Structures are given as structure tokens and as C-alpha cells.
N, C-alpha and C positions, 0 to 999 in steps of 0.2 A: 504494500500500500504506500502511495507516495506521501512524503511528509509535506506539511503545510508550512512554508517558510515564514508566512505572515501570522502564524498562530500566536496567541498570547502565551506568556511563559508559564511554566508548570505551577509556580506559586499561585498565579491567578486562577488556574484551573482548580487547584486544591481549595482555595478560598471560596470559589463559586459552589463547589460541591459541598463544602462544610456548611455554607449558608443555608442549604436546603434542609438541614437537620440539626437540631441543637446538639452540641457536643456532650458526650457522656463521660464523666470523670469519676475516677475512684476517689475515695476519701483521701484528702491530703494532696490531691492533684488538681485542684481548682485552678483554671487558667493555664494549665500546662498543655502544650500542643506538640504533637508528634509530627515531625517533618518527613516528607517523602524522601527516600534515599535513592541514589543511583543504582544500588544493588537491587532494590525493589523494582525499579523501572526496567532493568535488564531482565529480571525474571518475568515481568509482565509482557515484555516484548517477545521473549522466547516462547512463552505459553501461547501468545496470540499467533505465532507462526508455526505452532506444532499442533498435532492432532490430539495429543494426550499429555498429561502431566509427566508421565514416565519418559516420553521422548524429550520434553523440555528439560527435565532434570539431567538426562544423559548429555544433552548439548552443553549445558552449563557446568557439568561435572559436580552436581550437587545431589545430596540425598533427597528423595522425594518429600519426606516429612518436612525438611527444612524449607524446601521450595514452597510447599503448601502454606506453611506458617507465614513466610514473608509475603506471599500473595494476599493472605487474609489480613495481615497488618496494613497493607497498602489499601485494600478495600475499606477497612475500618477508618483509616486516616482520611480518605476521600469521601467517605460517607455514601458510597455507591458500590453496588455489585458490578464487577467487571466481566464476569463470566457466569453462565449458567452451567452447573455441574449436572451432567446427564450420564450416568454410569461412569465409564472411563473417558467420556468425551467432554471437551471444554468448548462451549459455544459463546462467543463474545457478545456482550450486551451492547445496547446503544451507548451507554456511558463508556464502555470499553472502546467502541469505535471512535468516540469523540476524543478519547485520551491517546489512542495509538499513534496518530501522526504527530502529535505534540511530544509524546515520549520519544519517538524516533528523532525529532529535531533536537531534543535535549541530549540524547545519547550521541548523536552524530557530532554535535558541537563540542561535547566533552571529549570525544575521541580526537577530534581535530585539535583541540587545545592541548591535550596530553602529547600528541605526536608533534605538534608545532613547537612545544617547549623543549623537546628532546635536543634540538639543535643548539640550545643555550646551555646544556648540561655538559660541563667539562669532562672530556674523556668518555662520554657515552656514545656508543655506536648504535645507530638506528637499525632495527631489524625488520625486514620485510618477510612476512609469513605467507608461504605458498603451499597449497595442496593441489595435486593433480593426478591425472591418469598417467600410466607408465610411459607411453610413447611421447606425450607432450613434455614430460619432465626429462626424458632421456635424449630426445632429439632436438627440440626447439629451445628449451629453457637454458641449457649451458651457453649457447651463443649469445642469448640476450643478457644473461648475467655478466658475462665477460665484458660486453660493451657498456653495460650500465655502470659497472664498477670503475670504468675509466673516468666517468663523469662524477661518480659518487663513491670515492674510495672508502668513506667512513661507514657505508652501508654494508650490513651482512644479511644473510638469507637463512631462514628456517624453512626447510623443504620436506614435505612428507607425501608419500605415495598413498592414494586412497581411491576407492570406488566412487562413482558419481554421487550416489546418495549420501555417502559419508562426507564428501566435499561440501555438499549443501548444508549438512548439519554443522560442519566446522565454520562455514560462512555465517550461518544464522546465529551460532554461538559466539561469533566475533573472535574465534580462535585462530583464524587465518584472514589475510587481507585480500588474497587473490585465489581463485580456483581455475584450474585449467582442465577442460573436459570437452566432450562432444555435446553440441547444442541439443541434438535429438535425444540425449539420455536424460534430460531434465524436464522436458515438456513445459507445462505451466508452473512447475514447482519453483522455478527460478525467476519468476516475474518480478520479484522485489529487487533484483540486481541488474546492473548494466551488462550487456553482452558485447564484448569487444571481439570482432571476428579476427581469426589468426590465419587459418589455412583450410582449404578444401582438400581433404585427404581421400583419394579414390580407393574404392574397394578392389581387391584383386583375388583371383583364385590362385592359391599357393600350392605348388606341386613339387615333389622332389626333382632335383636337377638331373636325375637318372632317366626321367621319362620326358617325352616331348609331345605336346598337343598341337604343334604347328600345322595349320592348314587342315586339320581333321574335320571332316564333314559329318562323321558318324563315329562315336566311340568304339564301335565294333571293328573299325579299321585299325585300331591300335594293337600293339603286341599284347599277348596275354598278361604279361607282368604289369604293363601300363593300365590295362583294363581293370586288373585286380586292385591296384592302388587307387584308381579313380572311383572305384565302387565303395571305398572306405572313407567316410567323412568324419572330420573332427569338428565338433560344434561347440557352442558356448551356452553355458547355463548362467545367464545374467539375471534371471527372474523378471524379465521385462518383455515387452512386445517384440523386442529385437530377436529373442530366441525363436518365437513363432515365425517371424519373417524369414529367418535363415532356413528354418525347416521347410517353409514354402518354396524357397528358391531351389533347394536340393530336390524337392518333390517334382518341381517343374522341369528343372534342367538336367538333373542326374537321378531319374526315378528309380534306378536300380541300386542306388547307394544305400549303405547302412551305417549307422552311427557306431564307431568303434571307441570313441572317447569324447567326454565332455569336459570343457575347461572353463575357468573363470579369468583367463588371461590370454590375450592374443599371442603374446610372446611364448607362452608354454605350448600353445597349439602349433606355432610355427616350428618350435623345436621338435615336436613329434613328426611333423611333415618332413623335416630335414633327415630324419632317420628312416623314412619310408613307411611310417605307420598309416598314412592316408593323406588326404588333401583337406584344405580349409579355405574359407572366405575370411579375409582379414584386411584392415586398412593398410595401405602401402607403407606408411611411416612406421608401423609396428614391425615391419620386416627388417628394418635397418639394425645393424649391430654396431654399437659403439660409435654411431654417426657414420659408419662406413656402409658399403653396399651389402645387400643380402648375400649370404653364403649358403650354398648347398640347396638352393631352391630356385624355381622359375616362377615368375609372376605374370599372370595372364589378365588382361583387362576384362571386365565383366560389365554388363548393362545394368548397373546399380548406381543410384545417386551417391555422391561422395559423403563422407563423414565431415561435418563442419566443426572444426576445433575452435573454441572460443575461450577468452578469459572472462570469467564471471567476477564482477567486482561491485561493492557498494558504490553508488554514483559519486560520492564525495571524493573518492580516490582518483577519479579519471583525470582531474586537473590539479592534483596535489603531488609535489615532489616528495620522494623519488619515484612514486608509483607511476606518475604520468610518463616519465622517461622509460621505465621498464616496459609499460604497456605499449608505448610507441615502438620500442625496439623489438618487442615480440611480434608486433604486426609487420615490421620490416623484415625480420627473419623469416616469418611465414610467407611473405610475398615473394621472397627470392630464394627460398629453400629448394634445392634440387631434389626432385622426387626420384626414387629408384627406377631403373629401366623396367618398363612393362611391355610385354609382348602383345601383339594383336589378339583380340578375342578369337578363339577357335570357332569356326563356322557353326559347329553344333551347339554353341552357347550364345549365338547371336539372335535368339528369339526376341522380338520387340516387346513382348508382354511380360518381361521380367518383373517380379515384385519389388517395390521400393523398400530399402532398408532404412 
């Protein structure tokens, strides 16, 4: 949800809410007022962007009872319910909807303040926290970091590999500043962040370099060994629609294939292909080894839309140093990055009605 830059400050919001209901004090506490804390606002923000208290607690690294207690204190201070509790589901109220963009403004401004003051702290090195999928971290990020450090030698980087859903949780929990992932892996879940496009990564059919599909109009034209390898598919268990789309592609293009392995990493699947276990569909960048060309495999173009790699960031970082420089450099690296050599699509895989991944 977009923050309202012209919103009244949080103190005004609290005063308005408190004015609706006379304050209740314990004996000896007449006139004492409890202030809203940044910790409570972070908890409110996390719950508003999560389906359950359990998920919000995981994002923030808190015990669920502590999270519930702080949320109740915030509601008591403001004098309004912020969520309806329905079983394990949290449904934001009208008061919560009113508070959410204003809380986002407060949290964003505080984070900008803290990070802006870092430059005045003697001997302190600013840290850019990044989470991403393997291919983006291994192939694109090293070039961007090297160039960014030339301009910002005082900046260091905290980098962690993660699955798309985990990257979103880290971003929502404000434990990373930038997420590198495929745009189609987040769908509408990442609408609260800015997507900075990096590179279109084409899908390829990866086969062992011991077999050739060049010019084949029918897989039955291939040698028996090649037919056997082609009939064994290595697919991916990502728990998303992607899995079903890959299955549909194999059903349509290689109807006689059978699954011999399921993986949760393109790199693991390509390693299996390299040893002759079978074939797999994978993004071209995931086939690169240490930034060098693929080894032990052939890559064939397929009629599938490319994977769009993006940097997912809170909007305030787009024009804030050093994040702006890193994001611009990542875009430049993606625009000029040499893709691995891809062979033409074998004629028997050129059907125009291939399912989109």
C-alpha cells in the first residue's frame, strides 16, 4: 500500500484516536500517557503485510506471544482495534487502514534518518543487505559490487542466498534492502516494492554434450542413447504454478519422457544433466559456472518466454546512495551481460503453441 507523504504525523493520529474514548488509568497513573513506539509500528506493519501472526513473528524474529502483546498495547494506546482476529487470520480494520500508510511514512523516514546519519559516524562502514536467487547472486551481482565499491569504498555487503518467498519475507521484515529474483515468482505479493528490471534470461533445454539434437525433425531419428537420455526429465519442485507449466511443456513437447529427478535448484539439475542423468529446462544464466561458459552441456533455444530478473526494493532506496549506484550498475551489467551460446531450436521442438512459463 502506498504511503501518504502528506499525512499528519503519528502523534496527531494517536491524539485523534484517544479523543474518541476517555483514557482509562490504573490507580496512581492519572495523567500518564503511553506513547506509540517504533517497535510497535514495525510489528503493526509486519502483521498488516502477513496472513497470520505466526508469519509476522517469523519475519521479525520475535516470539508470537511477544508480538501479540505489543500489538495489543498499540491498540490500547490508540484506542482502536487495528485488526479483527478470525481464527488464525488477521483482517485489518478501517482504523488499521487509516494508520498503515502513516506508519509506513514514519518507518521509512526513521530508516532514512538512521542510514543518513551513518555517514557522520567515524569509522562506521555502511552495509548494504542483499538477498537473492543463486544465478543472480553468482552471475550478475559480483560485477556490480566491484564497480560500486570503486565509487563507495566505505560500503560493505551482506549477501544471502534465498528462495523467492523467503526474499519477500526478508524485505517485509526490513532485514534486507534489496532482493534479486524473477518477477514471475512473486506475482502480486511484491506490489509494495519497486521492481527494477535487470535482464531477460531465456529458457533453454539443457542436454549432455555427448548427444546432439541439431536439425532433428523427429526424436526417433536420434541414436538410441540420445533417445534414452531425452526421455528422462529432471524437473523442479518449487511448489508454484511454475512446476505445473514445466510439466505441461514436457507433456506437449516430449510426451514420452518420464521424471527421473526433482530438484529445488536449477544448478543441481544442470549438474545431473552434465552426468547424463537426463535433460532439463533451465534459464540460460543458471548454466554458467563461475561466470564462465557452461561445461559438459549443450543449450538449445526453446519457444518459452524468458525469465525476467529484477531487483525488488522499497521505493525510498531507488534514489538514495549507495543503493541508487548499485541498482544502476546492476541494470548496466544486465544490459551488457553476454549470454551463453545457445543452439537453434531443434525442429521437433518448434511447435508454436508452447506453454508460457
